[in-house]
C-alpha positions in Angstrom: 66.5 105.2 120.6 70.1 106.2 120.3 71.0 102.9 119.1 68.5 103.3 116.3 69.3 106.8 115.4 73.2 105.6 115.3 72.1 102.7 113.0 70.2 104.6 110.6 72.8 107.5 110.1 75.3 104.6 109.2 72.7 102.9 106.8 71.9 106.2 105.1 75.7 106.9 104.9 76.5 103.8 103.3 73.6 104.5 100.8 75.2 108.2 100.4 78.4 106.8 99.6 77.1 104.1 96.9 75.0 106.6 95.0 77.3 109.1 95.0 79.6 106.7 92.6 79.3 106.8 88.6 76.4 104.6 88.2 75.6 105.9 84.9 73.6 102.6 83.3 74.0 104.6 80.0 77.6 103.4 80.3 77.7 100.0 79.3 81.2 98.8 80.1 81.1 96.0 82.7 82.5 98.1 85.8 79.8 100.4 85.3 77.0 98.0 85.0 78.7 95.9 87.5 78.5 98.8 90.1 75.1 99.3 89.2 73.8 96.1 89.5 75.4 96.1 93.1 73.4 99.1 94.0 70.2 97.6 93.1 71.2 94.5 94.6 71.6 96.3 98.0 68.9 98.4 97.3 66.5 95.1 96.9 67.7 93.6 100.1 66.8 96.9 102.1 63.4 96.9 100.6 62.5 93.4 101.8 64.3 93.9 105.3 62.0 97.3 105.8 58.9 95.5 104.3 59.4 92.7 106.9 60.5 94.7 110.0 58.2 97.6 108.9 61.3 99.5 109.4 61.4 103.3 107.7 65.2 103.3 107.8 65.8 100.3 105.4 63.4 102.1 102.9 64.9 105.1 103.1 68.0 103.5 102.1 66.3 101.7 99.1 65.4 105.2 97.7 68.9 106.7 98.4 70.5 103.4 96.4 68.3 104.0 93.8 68.9 107.9 93.7 69.8 107.9 90.0 68.2 105.0 88.7 64.2 104.7 87.8 63.7 101.1 87.6 61.1 99.8 85.0 60.0 96.1 85.3 58.0 94.2 82.5 56.2 91.7 84.0 55.0 88.6 82.0 50.8 88.2 81.6 49.7 86.8 84.9 52.7 87.8 86.9 52.8 90.4 89.5 54.8 91.3 92.6 54.2 94.0 95.3 57.6 94.1 96.3 59.0 94.6 93.1 56.4 97.3 92.4 57.4 99.3 95.2 61.0 98.9 93.8 59.6 100.7 91.0 57.8 103.3 92.7 59.6 105.7 95.2 56.7 107.7 95.7 54.9 104.7 97.0 57.9 104.0 98.8 58.0 107.2 100.5 54.1 106.9 101.3 55.0 103.7 103.4 57.8 105.5 105.2 55.6 107.9 106.4 53.5 105.3 107.8 56.1 103.3 109.5 57.7 106.5 111.1 54.7 108.3 112.0 56.4 108.5 115.7 59.6 109.5 114.4 59.9 113.1 113.5 63.7 112.9 112.4 62.9 110.2 109.8 59.8 112.1 108.3 61.8 115.3 107.8 64.4 113.1 106.0 61.8 111.6 103.5 60.1 115.1 103.3 63.3 116.3 101.9 63.5 113.2 99.4 60.0 113.8 98.2 61.0 117.4 97.5 64.2 116.7 95.5 61.9 113.8 93.3 59.5 116.6 92.7 62.2 118.9 91.5 64.7 116.5 89.4 62.6 113.6 88.7 63.1 109.9 89.7 65.7 109.2 87.7 67.2 107.3 84.3 65.0 104.1 83.3 66.4 100.9 83.8 64.3 97.9 82.1 64.2 94.7 83.3 61.5 91.5 82.9 60.4 89.8 86.1 60.2 85.8 85.3 58.5 83.5 87.8 60.5 80.3 88.4 58.8 77.3 90.0 60.9 74.8 91.6 63.0 72.8 89.3 61.9 74.4 86.4 63.7 76.7 83.6 63.3 79.7 81.0 64.9 80.9 78.4 64.7 84.5 76.5 66.8 85.7 73.4 68.4 88.9 73.5 70.7 90.6 71.1 74.1 91.9 71.7 76.7 94.0 69.5 80.1 92.5 68.7 83.1 93.7 70.2 81.1 95.4 72.7 80.5 94.4 76.7 77.2 92.2 77.0 75.7 92.3 80.3 73.1 90.2 82.1 72.3 90.5 85.8 69.8 88.4 87.6 68.2 90.1 90.6 66.4 87.7 93.1 62.9 88.9 94.4 63.8 87.4 98.0 66.3 87.0 100.7 65.6 83.2 101.3 67.0 81.9 98.4 71.0 81.8 97.9 71.6 83.3 94.5 74.1 80.3 94.2 70.8 77.9 93.6 69.7 80.0 90.4 71.9 78.9 87.3 72.1 80.9 84.6 73.7 79.9 81.1 74.1 82.1 77.8 74.4 80.4 74.5 75.4 82.1 71.4 73.9 81.4 67.9 75.4 78.1 67.2 74.4 77.2 70.9 77.8 77.2 72.3 78.0 78.2 76.0 79.7 81.8 76.3 82.9 82.1 78.5 82.0 84.9 80.9 84.8 87.3 82.2 85.2 87.1 86.3 82.4 88.3 88.7 81.7 87.8 92.2 80.7 84.3 93.2 77.4 84.8 94.8 76.2 87.1 92.4 74.2 86.4 89.4 76.2 88.8 87.1 77.4 87.9 83.8 79.5 89.6 81.3 81.7 88.9 78.1 82.5 90.3 75.0 80.5 88.9 72.0 83.2 88.3 68.7 80.3 89.4 66.4 76.5 91.0 66.6 73.8 88.2 67.3 71.1 86.9 69.0 72.3 84.9 72.0 69.8 82.6 74.3 69.4 83.3 78.3 68.7 79.9 80.0 67.6 80.5 83.5 67.1 77.6 85.9 66.0 76.8 89.5 66.9 73.3 90.2 65.7 73.7 94.0 62.3 73.2 96.0 61.2 76.8 96.2 59.4 78.7 93.4 61.7 81.9 92.8 61.2 85.4 91.3 64.0 87.0 89.3 64.2 90.1 87.4 66.4 90.0 84.3 68.3 93.1 83.6 70.7 93.5 80.4 72.6 96.3 78.5 
């Protein structure tokens, strides 16, 4: 029990440090967007671990990591995802925490404090993403407009822990179908950053060459 409490404190401390950083998505510079998406990625991992192990600590960490955000995920017709829906609904996440922690008064008290906080100051800045489902060996394209001379950011959030992000390929083509060169980003992240020379429409191609179906949420500024 003691180990579990220590582990819980450690997880929540990490969450607190991350959410305390300036992760304002209204600021579209590459560094702010990158930090915000790193927070999203870790929150998604915490969510999946919490659901898999029915562990309220991970779900509380998810809520803390999303402290300043209110994800709004647009789903294509016929596509739904229970875990993505939870990522967008902190109140449902808290209900799950209450269920999983029914015999853990310390966790229940912490969850109650979060619930009161959400009630008084809202759920955070809305951040929009689109959920895409990619069958094995398939691809999908989407056209987006970005302003010239301003940072352009695209981030793919995999809705699974079982597929390596490096197995998914995302490329961006400009209006003459020339592949865009990106600014540096972590190798294992689906974060793409560049600065368009002029305002225009860019084609985002996402491909899944693997043997397993994948769900990906595409965020952009």
